[in-house]
VOGU-594237 format. One line per 10 residues: number of its first residue (from 1); for each residue x, z negated, y of N, C-alpha, C, O. Coordinates in nm, 3 decimals. Layout:
NUM) X,Z,Y,X,Z,Y,X,Z,Y,X,Z,Y; ...
! end
This chain:
1) 4.474,-2.002,-1.506,4.412,-1.980,-1.374,4.365,-1.843,-1.312,4.254,-1.800,-1.281; 4.501,-1.788,-1.307,4.537,-1.606,-1.272,4.458,-1.537,-1.351,4.387,-1.448,-1.305; 4.458,-1.571,-1.501,4.370,-1.456,-1.590,4.235,-1.481,-1.577,4.148,-1.394,-1.581; 4.211,-1.634,-1.557,4.036,-1.643,-1.526,4.001,-1.554,-1.409,3.916,-1.465,-1.414; 4.076,-1.586,-1.302,4.020,-1.495,-1.142,4.044,-1.331,-1.218,3.944,-1.260,-1.218; 4.167,-1.276,-1.277,4.133,-1.134,-1.295,4.021,-1.102,-1.383,3.967,-0.992,-1.369; 3.975,-1.195,-1.483,3.882,-1.131,-1.578,3.749,-1.151,-1.484,3.655,-1.076,-1.511; 3.731,-1.240,-1.382,3.602,-1.253,-1.329,3.624,-1.117,-1.243,3.536,-1.031,-1.246; 3.716,-1.104,-1.182,3.715,-0.942,-1.077,3.708,-0.846,-1.159,3.672,-0.737,-1.114; 3.740,-0.859,-1.305,3.714,-0.726,-1.356,3.579,-0.737,-1.394,3.518,-0.633,-1.367
11) 3.502,-0.833,-1.454,3.336,-0.827,-1.474,3.252,-0.797,-1.342,3.137,-0.753,-1.346; 3.342,-0.836,-1.191,3.242,-0.792,-1.089,3.267,-0.647,-1.068,3.170,-0.572,-1.073; 3.383,-0.601,-1.044,3.426,-0.449,-1.066,3.292,-0.355,-1.178,3.225,-0.261,-1.136; 3.284,-0.412,-1.313,3.223,-0.368,-1.387,3.071,-0.357,-1.339,2.992,-0.264,-1.355; 3.056,-0.468,-1.281,2.903,-0.486,-1.244,2.844,-0.403,-1.127,2.725,-0.390,-1.099; 2.950,-0.349,-1.065,2.943,-0.292,-0.939,2.935,-0.148,-0.951,2.883,-0.074,-0.867; 2.998,-0.105,-1.076,2.995,0.026,-1.108,2.874,0.054,-1.212,2.859,0.165,-1.263; 2.793,-0.052,-1.237,2.683,-0.041,-1.328,2.555,-0.019,-1.231,2.447,0.030,-1.264; 2.595,-0.070,-1.097,2.492,-0.100,-0.998,2.467,0.054,-0.970,2.354,0.101,-0.983; 2.595,0.144,-0.925,2.601,0.258,-0.886,2.576,0.376,-0.954,2.522,0.475,-0.905
21) 2.622,0.362,-1.086,2.581,0.455,-1.194,2.471,0.529,-1.215,2.482,0.651,-1.232; 2.354,0.470,-1.217,2.225,0.519,-1.223,2.181,0.616,-1.122,2.110,0.714,-1.140; 2.255,0.556,-0.969,2.219,0.640,-0.842,2.330,0.760,-0.834,2.316,0.861,-0.766; 2.422,0.736,-0.902,2.504,0.895,-0.926,2.431,0.965,-1.014,2.392,1.070,-0.964; 2.402,0.952,-1.111,2.351,1.044,-1.219,2.212,1.130,-1.159,2.195,1.252,-1.158; 2.128,1.032,-1.114,2.013,1.071,-1.018,2.025,1.160,-0.906,1.935,1.235,-0.868; 2.127,1.150,-0.859,2.205,1.261,-0.747,2.259,1.355,-0.780,2.272,1.451,-0.704; 2.310,1.355,-0.919,2.367,1.485,-0.978,2.245,1.601,-1.036,2.243,1.724,-1.032; 2.143,1.495,-1.095,2.028,1.575,-1.162,1.938,1.617,-1.049,1.898,1.732,-1.065; 1.899,1.567,-0.956,1.824,1.592,-0.877,1.853,1.647,-0.692,1.778,1.715,-0.622
31) 1.936,1.610,-0.672,1.998,1.646,-0.530,2.089,1.747,-0.554,2.054,1.857,-0.511; 2.209,1.742,-0.617,2.314,1.824,-0.598,2.293,1.965,-0.706,2.382,2.051,-0.702; 2.205,1.981,-0.775,2.178,2.108,-0.857,2.069,2.190,-0.756,2.071,2.312,-0.739; 1.979,2.101,-0.698,1.909,2.221,-0.596,1.981,2.262,-0.491,1.954,2.371,-0.440; 2.084,2.183,-0.441,2.162,2.213,-0.317,2.277,2.297,-0.344,2.351,2.330,-0.252; 2.301,2.340,-0.486,2.428,2.446,-0.511,2.382,2.563,-0.497,2.450,2.634,-0.423; 2.262,2.625,-0.556,2.217,2.769,-0.498,2.255,2.827,-0.363,2.263,2.757,-0.263; 2.278,2.962,-0.365,2.315,3.001,-0.237,2.225,3.004,-0.132,2.269,3.034,-0.022; 2.081,2.974,-0.146,1.967,2.989,-0.091,1.954,2.870,-0.021,1.870,2.879,0.069; 2.007,2.761,-0.032,1.993,2.640,0.019,2.047,2.641,0.173,2.130,2.714,0.227
41) 1.957,2.516,0.231,2.008,2.525,0.363,2.122,2.441,0.406,2.148,2.345,0.333; 2.193,2.459,0.508,2.309,2.361,0.542,2.235,2.231,0.568,2.292,2.136,0.514; 2.127,2.201,0.632,2.043,2.070,0.650,2.081,1.988,0.515,2.150,1.889,0.492; 1.994,2.088,0.425,1.972,1.988,0.261,2.144,1.957,0.184,2.160,1.864,0.105; 2.225,2.022,0.210,2.390,1.999,0.176,2.435,1.897,0.268,2.499,1.800,0.228; 2.407,1.914,0.385,2.432,1.800,0.471,2.379,1.651,0.424,2.457,1.556,0.416; 2.259,1.642,0.399,2.183,1.532,0.347,2.235,1.489,0.215,2.260,1.373,0.180; 2.246,1.587,0.152,2.310,1.558,-0.012,2.444,1.492,0.008,2.452,1.387,-0.057; 2.551,1.521,0.077,2.634,1.482,0.102,2.658,1.312,0.167,2.721,1.214,0.128; 2.590,1.338,0.257,2.523,1.211,0.322,2.513,1.109,0.249,2.586,1.012,0.271
51) 2.409,1.109,0.135,2.353,1.044,0.022,2.430,0.980,-0.033,2.435,0.857,-0.041; 2.548,1.114,-0.108,2.672,1.079,-0.168,2.796,0.956,-0.121,2.869,0.884,-0.190; 2.780,0.974,0.025,2.868,0.890,0.127,2.809,0.746,0.129,2.873,0.643,0.115; 2.672,0.757,0.150,2.599,0.628,0.168,2.644,0.544,0.017,2.701,0.435,0.019; 2.616,0.601,-0.081,2.624,0.545,-0.258,2.762,0.507,-0.256,2.781,0.391,-0.294; 2.851,0.563,-0.226,2.987,0.526,-0.218,3.062,0.424,-0.126,3.161,0.358,-0.159; 3.002,0.422,-0.013,3.028,0.305,0.073,2.943,0.205,0.019,2.982,0.095,0.058; 2.840,0.195,-0.057,2.789,0.045,-0.114,2.870,0.025,-0.195,2.904,-0.093,-0.186; 2.927,0.080,-0.280,3.021,0.032,-0.380,3.144,-0.007,-0.347,3.210,-0.069,-0.432; 3.185,0.013,-0.253,3.319,-0.021,-0.152,3.291,-0.152,-0.064,3.383,-0.228,-0.031
61) 3.156,-0.174,-0.029,3.141,-0.266,0.045,3.048,-0.399,-0.034,3.020,-0.509,0.014; 3.021,-0.355,-0.140,2.974,-0.459,-0.247,3.008,-0.592,-0.269,2.927,-0.682,-0.292; 3.152,-0.606,-0.260,3.176,-0.772,-0.284,3.205,-0.823,-0.144,3.202,-0.946,-0.136; 3.237,-0.744,-0.009,3.269,-0.818,0.131,3.133,-0.822,0.177,3.083,-0.923,0.226; 3.063,-0.696,0.157,2.936,-0.697,0.289,2.827,-0.649,0.195,2.786,-0.533,0.191; 2.765,-0.787,0.088,2.650,-0.731,0.013,2.516,-0.687,0.078,2.434,-0.625,0.010; 2.493,-0.714,0.201,2.379,-0.737,0.274,2.365,-0.558,0.306,2.274,-0.481,0.274; 2.524,-0.525,0.398,2.554,-0.370,0.449,2.543,-0.294,0.310,2.490,-0.184,0.325; 2.575,-0.322,0.187,2.609,-0.249,0.099,2.465,-0.239,0.016,2.465,-0.159,-0.078; 2.373,-0.296,0.035,2.202,-0.300,-0.034,2.166,-0.182,0.074,2.135,-0.070,0.034
71) 2.172,-0.217,0.219,2.138,-0.133,0.273,2.160,0.037,0.257,2.079,0.130,0.260; 2.291,0.031,0.243,2.349,0.160,0.237,2.310,0.253,0.084,2.288,0.374,0.076; 2.309,0.148,-0.029,2.282,0.187,-0.129,2.133,0.208,-0.140,2.116,0.329,-0.157; 2.006,0.139,-0.137,1.895,0.188,-0.143,1.836,0.267,-0.009,1.799,0.385,-0.012; 1.832,0.180,0.115,1.756,0.259,0.207,1.830,0.379,0.243,1.770,0.486,0.244; 1.974,0.371,0.279,2.037,0.477,0.342,2.048,0.613,0.199,2.045,0.730,0.236; 2.057,0.591,0.081,2.079,0.656,0.001,1.926,0.771,-0.038,1.913,0.893,-0.037; 1.833,0.657,-0.068,1.730,0.743,-0.085,1.656,0.833,0.042,1.589,0.936,0.042; 1.697,0.753,0.134,1.634,0.844,0.258,1.714,0.954,0.305,1.674,1.029,0.394; 1.823,0.967,0.248,1.936,1.106,0.261,1.885,1.204,0.139,1.886,1.327,0.154
81) 1.846,1.149,0.033,1.802,1.220,-0.091,1.667,1.291,-0.048,1.645,1.405,-0.089; 1.578,1.227,0.031,1.434,1.273,0.076,1.481,1.387,0.175,1.429,1.497,0.164; 1.578,1.365,0.270,1.577,1.456,0.364,1.652,1.581,0.322,1.644,1.687,0.383; 1.743,1.555,0.186,1.780,1.701,0.132,1.661,1.782,0.089,1.637,1.900,0.115; 1.574,1.676,0.000,1.485,1.765,-0.074,1.358,1.796,0.050,1.263,1.868,0.021; 1.368,1.744,0.163,1.282,1.796,0.268,1.333,1.941,0.315,1.249,2.028,0.337; 1.424,1.958,0.327,1.516,2.084,0.371,1.527,2.191,0.297,1.563,2.302,0.335; 1.478,2.140,0.137,1.528,2.268,0.043,1.416,2.396,0.079,1.451,2.513,0.065; 1.293,2.363,0.122,1.214,2.440,0.143,1.139,2.523,0.043,1.042,2.457,0.006; 1.143,2.647,-0.021,1.088,2.711,-0.146,1.150,2.686,-0.275,1.103,2.706,-0.386
91) 1.279,2.631,-0.238,1.378,2.592,-0.371,1.294,2.483,-0.431,1.304,2.474,-0.553; 1.226,2.412,-0.380,1.197,2.270,-0.412,1.032,2.307,-0.525,0.961,2.214,-0.562; 1.006,2.427,-0.553,0.898,2.450,-0.607,0.920,2.418,-0.768,1.031,2.417,-0.820; 0.792,2.392,-0.840,0.834,2.353,-0.978,0.871,2.454,-1.056,0.935,2.430,-1.158; 0.839,2.580,-1.021,0.915,2.711,-1.109,1.035,2.707,-1.062,1.102,2.786,-1.128; 1.099,2.654,-0.981,1.237,2.670,-0.962,1.342,2.550,-1.023,1.464,2.565,-1.026; 1.274,2.433,-1.068,1.343,2.343,-1.134,1.356,2.313,-1.244,1.262,2.366,-1.302; 1.422,2.255,-1.321,1.436,2.252,-1.460,1.341,2.069,-1.471,1.367,1.959,-1.424; 1.238,2.120,-1.552,1.143,1.995,-1.570,1.210,1.868,-1.630,1.193,1.755,-1.582; 1.308,1.900,-1.765,1.380,1.778,-1.824,1.460,1.727,-1.733,1.467,1.604,-1.725
101) 1.525,1.797,-1.659,1.629,1.721,-1.587,1.565,1.636,-1.446,1.621,1.547,-1.382; 1.436,1.695,-1.423,1.413,1.648,-1.313,1.359,1.472,-1.332,1.382,1.373,-1.262; 1.262,1.494,-1.487,1.245,1.378,-1.535,1.359,1.279,-1.598,1.330,1.160,-1.599; 1.474,1.316,-1.645,1.576,1.232,-1.612,1.627,1.200,-1.496,1.679,1.089,-1.494; 1.630,1.268,-1.385,1.654,1.259,-1.250,1.559,1.125,-1.207,1.619,1.036,-1.146; 1.444,1.109,-1.230,1.356,1.026,-1.172,1.350,0.869,-1.260,1.316,0.758,-1.218; 1.404,0.918,-1.421,1.454,0.796,-1.468,1.574,0.721,-1.438,1.595,0.603,-1.466; 1.667,0.819,-1.365,1.793,0.784,-1.293,1.747,0.666,-1.146,1.812,0.566,-1.115; 1.645,0.706,-1.091,1.609,0.683,-0.962,1.542,0.510,-1.019,1.574,0.411,-0.953; 1.468,0.498,-1.119,1.430,0.400,-1.161,1.522,0.310,-1.153,1.536,0.216,-1.074
111) 1.609,0.358,-1.275,1.721,0.244,-1.304,1.825,0.186,-1.202,1.893,0.084,-1.207; 1.813,0.314,-1.079,1.871,0.254,-0.981,1.827,0.144,-0.869,1.886,0.062,-0.798; 1.676,0.188,-0.891,1.610,0.057,-0.806,1.622,-0.065,-0.891,1.645,-0.169,-0.829; 1.610,-0.073,-1.013,1.614,-0.223,-1.085,1.760,-0.266,-1.106,1.794,-0.380,-1.140; 1.842,-0.162,-1.083,2.011,-0.215,-1.093,2.005,-0.298,-0.939,2.038,-0.416,-0.938; 1.966,-0.237,-0.823,1.975,-0.336,-0.706,1.906,-0.407,-0.682,1.918,-0.457,-0.570; 1.802,-0.453,-0.764,1.704,-0.573,-0.752,1.783,-0.712,-0.784,1.743,-0.824,-0.754; 1.913,-0.678,-0.855,1.979,-0.806,-0.918,2.051,-0.830,-0.795,2.107,-0.734,-0.742; 2.057,-0.967,-0.733,2.146,-0.994,-0.654,2.293,-1.029,-0.699,2.325,-1.113,-0.784; 2.387,-0.937,-0.617,2.513,-0.922,-0.649,2.601,-1.094,-0.662,2.562,-1.181,-0.584
121) 2.697,-1.122,-0.748,2.751,-1.229,-0.761,2.871,-1.247,-0.734,2.941,-1.220,-0.831; 2.963,-1.301,-0.594,3.076,-1.239,-0.554,3.155,-1.396,-0.589,3.106,-1.504,-0.623; 3.299,-1.351,-0.563,3.379,-1.452,-0.591,3.334,-1.597,-0.522,3.338,-1.705,-0.580; 3.300,-1.580,-0.420,3.268,-1.695,-0.309,3.131,-1.726,-0.313,3.050,-1.673,-0.238; 3.090,-1.843,-0.433,2.970,-1.879,-0.409,2.895,-1.925,-0.263,2.775,-1.908,-0.243; 2.976,-1.979,-0.177,2.957,-2.017,-0.077,2.936,-1.898,0.040,2.939,-1.916,0.162; 2.916,-1.782,-0.025,2.947,-1.638,0.107,2.833,-1.680,0.204,2.740,-1.742,0.154; 2.829,-1.651,0.342,2.716,-1.667,0.404,2.635,-1.546,0.443,2.538,-1.531,0.517; 2.721,-1.450,0.358,2.667,-1.303,0.396,2.560,-1.282,0.239,2.589,-1.221,0.136; 2.445,-1.352,0.271,2.357,-1.301,0.144,2.251,-1.226,0.183,2.231,-1.187,0.298
131) 2.167,-1.200,0.063,2.103,-1.066,0.067,1.969,-1.120,0.159,1.925,-1.068,0.261; 1.927,-1.223,0.099,1.796,-1.317,0.137,1.851,-1.454,0.189,1.881,-1.541,0.107; 1.865,-1.480,0.346,1.886,-1.619,0.392,1.803,-1.719,0.352,1.687,-1.686,0.331; 1.833,-1.836,0.334,1.746,-1.948,0.313,1.802,-1.989,0.167,1.893,-1.940,0.100; 1.704,-2.109,0.140,1.784,-2.161,-0.006,1.700,-2.068,-0.108,1.597,-2.008,-0.076; 1.745,-2.065,-0.204,1.707,-1.974,-0.338,1.603,-2.042,-0.400,1.604,-2.164,-0.416; 1.491,-1.953,-0.443,1.386,-1.986,-0.496,1.386,-1.990,-0.630,1.433,-1.894,-0.692; 1.327,-2.113,-0.703,1.340,-2.121,-0.835,1.239,-2.061,-0.913,1.129,-2.073,-0.859; 1.236,-1.997,-1.029,1.140,-1.959,-1.057,1.020,-2.052,-1.139,1.049,-2.163,-1.183; 0.910,-2.006,-1.151,0.811,-2.106,-1.168,0.800,-2.141,-1.333,0.766,-2.248,-1.383
141) 0.833,-2.039,-1.388,0.859,-2.061,-1.558,0.983,-2.001,-1.578,1.042,-1.941,-1.489; 1.036,-2.018,-1.718,1.132,-1.938,-1.760,1.029,-1.816,-1.852,0.930,-1.838,-1.922; 1.086,-1.704,-1.824,1.020,-1.564,-1.903,1.091,-1.585,-2.061,1.203,-1.623,-2.097; 0.947,-1.533,-2.149,0.972,-1.550,-2.283,1.009,-1.453,-2.336,0.952,-1.357,-2.284; 1.114,-1.403,-2.459,1.169,-1.318,-2.478,1.073,-1.175,-2.519,1.122,-1.064,-2.500; 0.946,-1.191,-2.569,0.818,-1.110,-2.548,0.827,-1.015,-2.419,0.816,-0.892,-2.416; 0.844,-1.084,-2.339,0.814,-1.043,-2.189,0.915,-0.922,-2.148,0.874,-0.851,-2.057; 1.011,-0.899,-2.191,1.107,-0.784,-2.186,1.052,-0.633,-2.251,1.057,-0.522,-2.199; 0.996,-0.675,-2.392,0.950,-0.553,-2.467,0.795,-0.516,-2.385,0.764,-0.397,-2.375; 0.723,-0.601,-2.340,0.623,-0.563,-2.278,0.649,-0.473,-2.126,0.572,-0.390,-2.076
151) 0.766,-0.514,-2.080,0.778,-0.450,-1.948,0.839,-0.319,-1.958,0.818,-0.224,-1.883; 0.925,-0.324,-2.067,0.969,-0.159,-2.097,0.882,-0.085,-2.162,0.892,0.037,-2.157; 0.763,-0.158,-2.250,0.675,-0.065,-2.280,0.614,0.028,-2.155,0.604,0.150,-2.151; 0.569,-0.087,-2.036,0.510,-0.033,-1.974,0.559,0.075,-1.878,0.486,0.161,-1.831; 0.691,0.062,-1.853,0.802,0.170,-1.772,0.798,0.308,-1.859,0.809,0.424,-1.818; 0.782,0.268,-1.970,0.794,0.387,-2.065,0.669,0.479,-2.067,0.661,0.601,-2.058; 0.568,0.379,-2.082,0.417,0.452,-2.035,0.405,0.515,-1.899,0.322,0.601,-1.871; 0.500,0.463,-1.812,0.473,0.491,-1.677,0.559,0.645,-1.645,0.555,0.709,-1.540; 0.606,0.666,-1.724,0.732,0.770,-1.674,0.653,0.882,-1.801,0.710,0.990,-1.820; 0.554,0.857,-1.864,0.469,0.986,-1.943,0.441,1.084,-1.814,0.499,1.188,-1.782
161) 0.311,1.002,-1.741,0.268,1.113,-1.662,0.363,1.193,-1.562,0.344,1.311,-1.532; 0.461,1.119,-1.517,0.567,1.204,-1.452,0.639,1.286,-1.507,0.680,1.384,-1.445; 0.666,1.266,-1.616,0.730,1.402,-1.697,0.647,1.493,-1.720,0.683,1.609,-1.705; 0.513,1.464,-1.763,0.412,1.586,-1.774,0.361,1.642,-1.662,0.295,1.745,-1.675; 0.379,1.590,-1.542,0.353,1.677,-1.437,0.444,1.780,-1.411,0.389,1.882,-1.369; 0.583,1.787,-1.425,0.660,1.902,-1.428,0.593,2.031,-1.519,0.636,2.146,-1.514; 0.480,1.986,-1.603,0.450,2.108,-1.718,0.362,2.203,-1.604,0.330,2.315,-1.645; 0.321,2.164,-1.463,0.250,2.200,-1.396,0.302,2.273,-1.330,0.376,2.226,-1.244; 0.283,2.459,-1.345,0.330,2.548,-1.261,0.290,2.613,-1.136,0.364,2.686,-1.070; 0.137,2.576,-1.099,0.105,2.673,-1.015,0.101,2.553,-0.888,0.072,2.434,-0.897
171) 0.141,2.630,-0.775,0.174,2.586,-0.671,0.108,2.489,-0.589,0.168,2.397,-0.533; -0.024,2.511,-0.581,-0.108,2.369,-0.529,-0.153,2.249,-0.626,-0.183,2.139,-0.581; -0.156,2.286,-0.782,-0.185,2.221,-0.860,-0.070,2.125,-0.877,-0.100,2.008,-0.904; 0.064,2.158,-0.864,0.168,2.102,-0.922,0.221,1.963,-0.821,0.263,1.859,-0.872; 0.208,1.985,-0.673,0.191,1.891,-0.559,0.077,1.774,-0.620,0.108,1.656,-0.636; -0.038,1.819,-0.645,-0.124,1.722,-0.669,-0.095,1.650,-0.805,-0.097,1.527,-0.809; -0.067,1.729,-0.920,0.008,1.659,-1.051,0.092,1.556,-1.024,0.078,1.445,-1.075; 0.193,1.588,-0.937,0.326,1.508,-0.911,0.275,1.383,-0.831,0.325,1.273,-0.852; 0.152,1.405,-0.720,0.133,1.278,-0.639,0.060,1.189,-0.754,0.102,1.074,-0.764; -0.056,1.233,-0.850,-0.084,1.160,-0.926,0.002,1.092,-1.008,0.006,0.969,-1.014
181) 0.066,1.162,-1.070,0.162,1.111,-1.163,0.242,1.012,-1.129,0.276,0.924,-1.209; 0.282,1.018,-0.997,0.355,0.921,-0.914,0.281,0.779,-0.915,0.321,0.685,-0.983; 0.167,0.772,-0.831,0.064,0.685,-0.854,0.042,0.622,-0.964,0.054,0.500,-0.970; 0.007,0.699,-1.068,0.003,0.623,-1.214,0.088,0.547,-1.241,0.073,0.428,-1.269; 0.210,0.619,-1.234,0.326,0.550,-1.297,0.341,0.387,-1.201,0.345,0.275,-1.253; 0.345,0.414,-1.068,0.333,0.283,-1.008,0.262,0.183,-1.039,0.304,0.067,-1.037; 0.143,0.218,-1.072,0.029,0.148,-1.097,0.038,0.079,-1.209,0.011,-0.041,-1.209; 0.084,0.152,-1.332,0.153,0.112,-1.421,0.246,0.011,-1.471,0.233,-0.083,-1.550; 0.368,0.071,-1.387,0.450,-0.066,-1.371,0.438,-0.170,-1.343,0.491,-0.265,-1.401; 0.346,-0.176,-1.220,0.292,-0.297,-1.147,0.229,-0.372,-1.248,0.283,-0.478,-1.281
191) 0.125,-0.338,-1.304,0.037,-0.390,-1.401,0.135,-0.445,-1.522,0.124,-0.563,-1.553; 0.221,-0.367,-1.584,0.293,-0.402,-1.694,0.379,-0.518,-1.644,0.413,-0.596,-1.733; 0.424,-0.545,-1.512,0.499,-0.664,-1.468,0.398,-0.774,-1.474,0.410,-0.866,-1.554; 0.310,-0.765,-1.401,0.217,-0.898,-1.405,0.194,-0.935,-1.533,0.196,-1.056,-1.552; 0.168,-0.845,-1.653,0.125,-0.893,-1.781,0.240,-0.937,-1.856,0.228,-1.026,-1.940; 0.360,-0.876,-1.828,0.489,-0.952,-1.863,0.537,-1.107,-1.809,0.620,-1.176,-1.868; 0.469,-1.143,-1.694,0.486,-1.240,-1.668,0.412,-1.373,-1.700,0.449,-1.491,-1.706; 0.313,-1.320,-1.717,0.195,-1.376,-1.802,0.192,-1.402,-1.964,0.106,-1.463,-2.028; 0.298,-1.345,-2.006,0.305,-1.365,-2.146,0.367,-1.507,-2.201,0.482,-1.530,-2.164; 0.323,-1.573,-2.259,0.348,-1.681,-2.315,0.320,-1.786,-2.229,0.380,-1.892,-2.247
201) 0.222,-1.774,-2.116,0.192,-1.870,-2.026,0.037,-1.876,-2.028,-0.032,-1.776,-2.011; -0.023,-2.023,-2.052,-0.172,-2.045,-2.068,-0.247,-1.979,-1.936,-0.217,-2.007,-1.820; -0.345,-1.892,-1.973,-0.412,-1.837,-1.885,-0.573,-1.829,-1.891,-0.624,-1.761,-1.980; -0.639,-1.884,-1.815,-0.787,-1.890,-1.824,-0.856,-1.751,-1.762,-0.835,-1.719,-1.645; -0.929,-1.682,-1.840,-0.996,-1.576,-1.819,-1.122,-1.566,-1.698,-1.226,-1.624,-1.729; -1.120,-1.517,-1.601,-1.265,-1.529,-1.503,-1.400,-1.475,-1.602,-1.407,-1.431,-1.717; -1.485,-1.498,-1.512,-1.632,-1.424,-1.586,-1.610,-1.289,-1.569,-1.533,-1.244,-1.484; -1.689,-1.205,-1.668,-1.654,-1.066,-1.647,-1.718,-1.022,-1.517,-1.645,-0.940,-1.462; -1.806,-1.043,-1.463,-1.860,-1.016,-1.317,-1.781,-1.017,-1.204,-1.785,-0.945,-1.104; -1.686,-1.138,-1.241,-1.546,-1.152,-1.127,-1.445,-1.034,-1.136,-1.372,-0.991,-1.047
211) -1.459,-0.998,-1.253,-1.331,-0.910,-1.281,-1.393,-0.765,-1.250,-1.336,-0.674,-1.189; -1.533,-0.761,-1.310,-1.569,-0.601,-1.262,-1.593,-0.584,-1.124,-1.613,-0.468,-1.087; -1.597,-0.689,-1.027,-1.592,-0.680,-0.889,-1.485,-0.640,-0.817,-1.483,-0.563,-0.721; -1.385,-0.705,-0.877,-1.250,-0.675,-0.849,-1.232,-0.528,-0.876,-1.179,-0.458,-0.790; -1.273,-0.481,-0.986,-1.219,-0.341,-1.002,-1.280,-0.240,-0.913,-1.224,-0.130,-0.911; -1.375,-0.254,-0.846,-1.472,-0.187,-0.797,-1.406,-0.117,-0.687,-1.445,-0.002,-0.669; -1.314,-0.162,-0.609,-1.249,-0.115,-0.499,-1.142,-0.009,-0.564,-1.167,0.110,-0.544; -1.030,-0.039,-0.636,-0.962,0.028,-0.690,-1.016,0.151,-0.785,-0.970,0.265,-0.782; -1.132,0.099,-0.876,-1.202,0.271,-0.945,-1.247,0.346,-0.823,-1.212,0.464,-0.816; -1.318,0.295,-0.726,-1.348,0.362,-0.625,-1.285,0.437,-0.556,-1.332,0.549,-0.534
221) -1.161,0.402,-0.501,-1.050,0.457,-0.434,-0.993,0.568,-0.538,-0.966,0.678,-0.491; -0.973,0.547,-0.670,-0.923,0.659,-0.774,-1.055,0.778,-0.789,-1.036,0.899,-0.799; -1.146,0.733,-0.790,-1.256,0.843,-0.764,-1.247,0.945,-0.672,-1.241,1.067,-0.691; -1.246,0.870,-0.549,-1.261,0.929,-0.456,-1.111,1.070,-0.414,-1.111,1.183,-0.367; -1.000,0.972,-0.467,-0.874,1.055,-0.482,-0.893,1.177,-0.584,-0.839,1.285,-0.562; -0.953,1.158,-0.670,-0.939,1.267,-0.800,-1.028,1.346,-0.734,-0.991,1.457,-0.696; -1.166,1.297,-0.709,-1.267,1.409,-0.655,-1.210,1.474,-0.562,-1.187,1.590,-0.598; -1.167,1.445,-0.421,-1.071,1.510,-0.334,-0.977,1.619,-0.373,-0.973,1.729,-0.317; -0.887,1.574,-0.491,-0.811,1.680,-0.542,-0.902,1.764,-0.588,-0.905,1.870,-0.526; -0.979,1.754,-0.678,-1.043,1.871,-0.721,-1.122,1.926,-0.654,-1.146,2.038,-0.700
231) -1.200,1.894,-0.525,-1.249,1.950,-0.432,-1.158,2.080,-0.345,-1.186,2.192,-0.303; -1.048,2.000,-0.348,-0.929,2.064,-0.266,-0.879,2.209,-0.365,-0.853,2.322,-0.323; -0.878,2.175,-0.464,-0.819,2.269,-0.584,-0.950,2.392,-0.597,-0.932,2.508,-0.634; -1.050,2.348,-0.567,-1.164,2.437,-0.616,-1.185,2.527,-0.465,-1.225,2.643,-0.469; -1.158,2.472,-0.361,-1.196,2.552,-0.249,-1.059,2.647,-0.209,-1.056,2.721,-0.110; -0.968,2.634,-0.288,-0.822,2.717,-0.249,-0.829,2.856,-0.281,-0.733,2.929,-0.259
! end
């Protein structure tokens, strides 16, 4: 019995480490490296330290207080990272950063979000401190094996524009490139998730007129956003 408890504790410990490891890597690649130079402000270094403390506290509290650990590991950590970037000023320009390190850091933040998406399992199954109170919701259907490669492919394709945006060195254009790349990645990953959930499930496609009418607003918004960005670049 004691051996089983020790084995379960060991598995929980490894699970907690795997939950914070991507965030720690993202912090090292995209937060620590920009604040190390001498020109970094004291506020940016303070936010970087607070981000690391929030991540460490989420690891310590993950077994006893999973809800508080989630708040610190997701919202507290990401908010402090944004605070560190906002206080960097000119050091955050694309020509001051390593493109490869930034792309790998973005991948680390993506894995950090996916790691915290799983509900932690404690030793006490009846623990009242659940992440989402209420009766657990059952899935509508069991995902098929082909859904994982579809989701992985969508994530890989969504990361391509994020990596290519670091190649834009012009100051005004780089901001537009990163914004467009981030929006494209979010839309691509969201669409791949929807497709992955529909794999292996019978689906009846609606008429082409209905599909075209639903695509009018997204395509119109995309056209306005791209046109506005090009007009802003042309007038600078």
